[in-house]
C-alpha positions in Angstrom: -71.4 114.0 -143.7 -70.6 113.2 -140.2 -74.1 111.5 -139.2 -75.1 108.3 -141.2 -78.8 107.2 -141.6 -79.9 104.2 -139.6 -82.4 101.9 -141.3 -85.2 99.9 -139.4 -86.6 97.0 -141.4 -89.0 93.7 -140.8 -87.3 90.6 -141.3 -90.3 88.4 -141.6 -93.5 88.6 -143.8 -94.5 92.2 -142.4 -96.6 92.9 -139.4 -93.4 92.6 -137.0 -94.4 95.7 -135.2 -92.0 98.1 -136.6 -94.1 101.0 -136.1 -93.6 101.1 -132.4 -89.8 100.2 -132.7 -89.4 103.2 -135.0 -91.5 105.4 -132.7 -89.2 104.6 -129.8 -85.9 105.0 -131.8 -87.3 108.3 -133.4 -86.9 110.1 -130.0 -83.1 110.4 -131.0 -83.7 111.5 -134.8 -84.4 114.6 -136.4 -86.1 113.0 -139.6 -88.1 109.6 -140.0 -87.9 108.8 -143.7 -90.2 106.2 -145.4 -88.5 104.5 -148.4 -91.1 102.2 -150.2 -94.4 100.7 -150.5 -97.6 102.3 -149.9 -100.8 102.4 -148.0 -101.1 98.8 -148.0 -98.7 98.9 -145.1 -100.1 99.3 -141.5 -98.0 100.4 -138.7 -99.7 100.6 -135.3 -98.7 102.5 -132.0 -100.5 102.4 -128.8 -99.7 105.5 -126.5 -101.6 105.3 -123.4 -105.3 105.2 -124.4 -104.3 106.6 -128.0 -104.1 103.8 -130.5 -102.7 105.2 -134.0 -102.9 103.1 -137.2 -100.4 104.6 -139.7 -100.6 103.6 -143.5 -98.1 106.0 -145.2 -97.0 108.7 -142.8 -93.7 107.6 -141.0 -94.0 106.2 -137.6 -92.4 109.1 -135.6 -95.5 111.0 -135.2 -95.5 111.1 -131.5 -92.2 112.7 -131.4 -93.0 116.5 -131.9 -89.6 117.5 -133.1 -89.3 114.8 -135.7 -90.0 115.7 -139.5 -91.8 113.0 -141.3 -90.5 112.4 -144.9 -92.2 110.1 -147.6 -89.7 109.2 -149.9 -89.5 109.0 -153.9 -89.6 105.2 -153.7 -93.1 105.2 -152.6 -96.5 105.1 -154.2 -99.1 107.3 -152.5 -102.8 107.6 -152.7 -103.6 111.5 -152.3 -107.0 110.6 -150.9 -105.5 108.2 -148.4 -102.7 110.6 -147.5 -105.1 113.6 -147.1 -107.3 111.3 -144.8 -104.5 110.3 -142.7 -103.1 113.9 -142.2 -106.7 115.0 -141.2 -106.9 111.9 -138.6 -103.6 113.0 -137.1 -104.5 116.7 -137.0 -107.7 115.9 -135.0 -105.4 114.3 -132.3 -103.2 117.2 -132.1 -100.3 116.2 -134.2 -98.4 119.1 -136.0 -98.8 117.8 -139.6 -96.7 120.4 -141.2 -93.9 118.3 -140.4 -95.1 115.9 -143.0 -93.3 116.1 -146.2 -93.7 113.9 -149.7 -91.1 113.7 -152.3 -91.9 115.2 -155.6 -90.4 111.8 -156.9 -93.1 109.5 -155.0 -95.8 108.2 -157.6 -99.4 108.7 -157.3 -101.7 106.1 -156.8 -105.4 106.8 -158.1 -108.7 105.1 -158.3 -108.0 103.2 -161.7 -104.9 101.6 -160.1 -107.1 100.0 -157.3 -109.8 99.1 -159.7 -107.1 97.1 -161.8 -105.6 95.7 -158.7 -108.9 94.1 -157.8 -109.8 93.0 -161.3 -106.2 91.4 -161.6 -106.8 89.4 -158.4 -110.3 88.4 -159.6 -108.8 87.2 -162.9 -106.2 84.9 -161.1 -109.0 83.0 -159.4 -107.5 80.3 -157.0 -103.9 81.6 -158.0 -104.7 85.2 -156.4 -101.6 86.6 -154.7 -103.7 88.1 -151.8 -103.1 91.9 -152.6 -104.8 94.5 -150.4 -106.4 95.8 -153.7 -105.6 99.2 -153.0 -103.6 99.7 -156.3 -100.0 99.4 -155.1 -98.9 96.9 -157.7 -100.4 98.8 -160.9 -99.0 102.2 -159.6 -95.5 100.4 -159.7 -96.2 99.0 -163.1 -97.0 102.5 -164.4 -93.7 103.8 -162.8 -91.4 101.2 -164.4 -93.5 101.6 -167.6 -92.6 105.2 -167.7 -96.3 106.4 -167.7 -97.0 107.2 -164.1 -98.1 110.3 -162.3 -95.9 111.7 -159.9 -96.3 114.4 -157.1 -94.0 116.7 -159.2 -97.0 116.6 -161.5 -99.2 118.4 -158.9 -97.5 121.6 -159.6 -98.9 121.6 -163.0 -102.8 121.3 -163.3 -102.5 121.1 -167.1 -100.0 118.4 -167.1 -101.7 116.5 -164.3 -105.0 116.6 -166.1 -103.6 115.4 -169.2 -101.8 112.5 -167.7 -104.8 111.4 -165.9 -107.1 111.5 -168.8 -104.7 109.5 -170.9 -104.1 106.8 -168.4 -107.9 106.5 -167.5 -108.5 105.7 -171.1 -105.6 103.1 -171.4 -107.0 101.4 -168.3 -110.6 100.9 -169.4 -110.2 97.5 -170.5 -108.1 96.3 -167.6 -110.8 97.4 -165.0 -113.7 96.0 -166.7 -116.6 95.0 -164.3 -115.1 97.5 -161.7 -117.1 100.4 -160.2 -114.9 103.6 -160.9 -115.8 107.3 -160.8 -115.9 109.0 -164.1 -113.0 110.5 -165.7 -114.1 114.1 -165.0 -114.8 113.1 -161.3 -111.3 111.9 -160.9 -109.7 114.6 -162.7 -111.4 117.2 -160.3 -110.8 115.4 -157.1 -107.1 115.0 -158.0 -106.8 118.6 -158.8 -108.3 119.6 -155.6 -106.1 116.9 -153.7 -103.2 118.5 -155.5 -104.0 121.9 -154.1 -104.4 120.7 -150.6 -101.1 118.6 -150.6 -99.0 121.5 -152.1 -97.7 122.6 -148.8 -96.4 119.1 -148.1 -94.6 118.3 -151.4 -90.6 119.0 -151.6 -87.7 118.5 -153.9 -87.1 115.0 -152.2 -83.4 114.8 -153.0 -82.5 118.3 -151.9 -84.7 117.9 -148.9 -83.0 114.9 -147.5 -79.4 115.9 -148.6 -79.7 119.3 -146.9 -80.6 117.3 -143.6 -77.4 115.4 -143.9 -75.4 118.6 -144.7 -77.0 120.2 -141.8 -75.8 117.3 -139.5 -79.3 116.2 -138.7 -79.8 112.7 -137.6 -82.0 110.5 -140.3 -83.9 107.3 -139.3 -85.1 105.1 -142.4 -88.2 103.3 -142.0 -89.1 100.3 -144.1 -92.7 98.9 -145.0 -93.9 95.3 -145.2 -91.1 92.7 -144.6 -87.9 91.5 -146.1 -89.7 88.0 -147.1 -92.0 90.0 -149.4 -89.4 91.9 -151.4 -90.1 92.0 -155.0 -86.9 90.6 -155.9 -85.9 88.5 -153.0 -89.1 87.4 -151.3 -91.3 84.5 -151.9 -92.0 85.5 -155.4 -94.7 85.8 -156.9 -96.2 86.1 -153.5 -94.6 89.3 -152.7 -95.3 93.1 -152.7 -94.5 95.1 -155.6 -91.5 97.0 -154.1 -88.1 96.5 -152.6 -88.4 96.1 -148.7 -84.9 95.2 -147.7 -82.3 97.7 -146.4 -80.7 98.2 -149.9 -84.0 99.4 -151.2 -83.5 102.6 -148.7 -80.9 103.9 -151.0 -83.0 103.8 -154.3 -86.1 104.8 -152.5 -84.6 107.9 -150.9 -81.9 108.7 -153.3 -78.9 108.2 -151.0 -75.6 106.4 -151.4 -74.7 103.3 -149.5 -72.0 105.2 -147.8 -74.7 107.4 -146.1 -76.0 104.3 -144.1 -75.1 103.4 -140.7 -76.7 100.8 -138.5 -79.6 98.6 -139.7 -81.9 97.1 -137.1 -84.1 94.1 -137.9 -87.4 93.9 -136.3 -88.7 90.3 -135.8 -91.9 88.9 -134.1 -91.4 86.2 -131.5 -93.2 83.8 -133.7 -94.2 84.3 -137.4 -97.2 85.6 -139.2 -98.3 86.0 -142.8 -101.2 87.7 -144.5 -102.5 86.3 -147.9 -101.2 83.3 -150.0 -97.5 82.0 -150.5 -95.1 79.9 -148.8 -95.2 79.8 -144.8 -93.1 76.6 -143.9 -93.7 77.0 -140.0 -97.4 77.7 -140.1 -99.4 76.1 -137.6 -102.9 74.7 -138.4 -105.5 74.0 -135.9 -105.6 74.7 -132.1 -102.1 76.0 -131.7 -102.4 78.3 -134.7 -105.9 79.7 -133.4 -104.4 80.4 -130.0 -101.3 82.3 -131.3 -103.9 84.5 -133.5 -105.9 85.0 -130.6 -103.5 85.8 -128.1 -101.5 88.2 -130.5 -104.5 90.0 -132.0 -103.4 88.8 -135.4 -105.6 90.7 -137.7 -104.3 93.0 -140.7 -104.0 96.7 -139.6 -105.1 97.8 -143.2 -107.5 95.0 -144.3 -108.6 93.3 -141.0 -107.9 89.9 -142.5 -106.9 87.1 -140.1 -103.1 86.3 -140.1 -101.8 83.0 -140.8 -99.7 82.1 -137.5 -96.8 79.9 -137.0 -93.5 79.1 -134.9 -90.5 81.1 -135.2 -88.7 80.2 -138.5 -84.9 80.7 -138.0 -84.1 79.6 -141.7 -86.3 82.3 -143.0 -84.9 84.7 -140.5 -81.0 84.0 -141.2 -81.9 84.4 -144.9 -83.3 88.0 -144.0 -80.3 88.8 -141.8 -78.0 88.2 -144.6 -80.1 90.3 -147.2 -80.2 93.2 -144.9 -76.7 93.2 -143.2 -78.1 93.6 -139.8 -76.3 95.2 -137.1 -78.7 94.2 -134.4 -82.5 92.7 -133.7 -85.5 93.9 -131.8 -88.0 91.3 -131.1 -91.6 92.0 -130.5 -94.6 90.5 -129.0 -92.7 88.1 -126.8 -95.5 88.6 -124.3 -97.9 86.6 -126.6 -96.0 83.5 -125.9 -96.6 83.5 -122.0 -98.6 80.6 -120.9 -97.5 78.2 -123.9 -96.0 75.2 -122.3 -93.7 74.5 -125.0 -92.5 76.8 -128.0 -91.1 75.6 -131.2 -88.3 77.1 -133.4 -87.8 75.8 -137.0 -84.3 75.4 -137.1 -83.7 73.7 -140.5 -85.6 72.5 -143.6 -84.8 69.1 -145.6 -86.0 68.3 -149.0 -85.5 64.9 -150.3 -83.5 64.0 -147.0 -80.9 66.8 -147.6 -80.4 70.2 -145.8 -82.3 72.9 -147.9 -82.1 76.6 -147.6 -84.9 79.2 -147.8 -85.2 79.2 -151.6 -87.0 75.7 -151.0 -89.7 77.2 -148.8 -92.5 76.7 -151.4 -91.3 73.1 -152.5 -93.6 70.2 -152.0 -92.3 67.7 -149.6 -90.4 70.2 -147.5 -89.7 68.8 -144.0 -89.1 70.9 -141.0 -86.7 70.4 -138.2 -88.2 71.8 -135.2 -86.6 72.6 -131.9 -88.9 72.7 -128.9 -88.3 75.0 -125.9 -89.7 75.3 -122.6 -92.4 77.9 -122.2 -93.1 80.2 -119.3 -96.3 80.9 -117.3 -95.6 84.4 -115.9 -97.1 87.6 -117.6 -94.0 89.9 -118.6 -95.7 93.1 -119.3 -93.9 95.0 -116.5 -90.3 93.7 -117.2 -88.1 96.7 -118.4 -84.8 94.7 -118.4 -84.1 91.5 -120.7 -82.2 90.1 -117.6 -85.3 90.1 -115.6 -87.5 88.3 -117.8 -88.3 84.5 -116.6 -85.5 82.2 -117.1 -87.3 80.3 -120.0 -88.1 83.5 -121.7 -84.5 84.6 -121.5 -83.2 81.5 -122.9 -85.7 81.8 -125.7 -84.6 85.4 -126.5 -80.8 84.1 -126.5 -81.7 81.4 -128.8 -83.1 83.7 -131.3 -80.1 85.7 -131.2 -78.0 82.5 -131.7 -79.9 81.3 -134.6 -80.1 84.6 -136.4 -76.6 85.3 -135.7 -77.3 88.8 -134.6 -77.7 90.5 -131.1 -80.9 91.2 -129.7 -80.9 94.8 -128.4 -84.5 95.3 -127.4 -87.6 93.1 -126.6 -91.3 94.3 -126.4 -93.3 92.9 -123.7 -96.8 94.5 -124.4 -98.6 96.6 -127.0 -98.3 100.0 -125.2 -95.2 102.0 -126.2 -93.5 101.9 -123.0 -93.6 98.1 -122.6 -90.1 97.3 -123.8 -87.1 95.4 -122.2 -83.5 96.1 -122.9 
């Protein structure tokens, strides 16, 4: 294997703008592969007047030569995937490029119902899931009772599995409206027929690309701090979101990995419950939310907003072994007189690490930097940014311990400075 796969991951709580960064880098790759998560992740790309919101299809859709691969580590709603394929076809995307691994697991309506019922039962301790069934689908996978896209090749096996799981789920989804068992079987069999041209042997597909010297770009979903093993548990997603998850999510070895690029927003946001030490309440938080349009791509929920958290960032840099960083939404900070960076945590008067993020009594060390008034949407070189903006970018690289190779200065896909 002469080519190695490069990985792009988010290193905060998601919503870092990974989609437009993947879109940019995808120009130089033959395959963009998604390794985990489901349609609870939203990647948005703005190209001129076209605004594309992707939920499961990899973010290389606007590069016509790039194949789009949904890996075996994902959990996918057939109805959601078909809807997304139809939307992309309607704007002229060649959807025959979309392939899904036979090892990916299927999200069905009873998973979504169980997800909503579980959140309702938690009451004030709700995690803040999207209610799209991702967690329950991963539960079935680990319990060795899930439905995979390989099952779509056998209608008899598929129907048997759905009927068995439907009966098992009845108690868990009490109080949730759900289509009948027969309706679910019928709609899933229809989806299996329609998706058949897109389903491939995932391991064979990807390794043939390597053997044919094709370049592969791996796309993460959500953010590193939502990783099920290393995030702010239990307020996390249900899959591994860090770079190491790419190997198990795609069926490749660690020696197949080349560079790892981390995407970081110039400030921090988080959707749902869970620790968020740098969160700003009141006017500053509201101002960040309004300036950045911080509302969820999938749910529309307002995001919690705060200053850049270098403690959390350094933790994510270590988890992912980053080669470089791309900073997004720097333009949102234009007009702020002073900008904060959380450089340290203290607990009980002593320095603390990210593992203490959810502890009561946590104190923050905040470094204030000079802001800038100038709009930066037309800047295309980091060296041409206003002096204060340059210093801020340099400080981010310094506190993360990783070089910044790209800065986004607006929503449109060409608004990038290097």
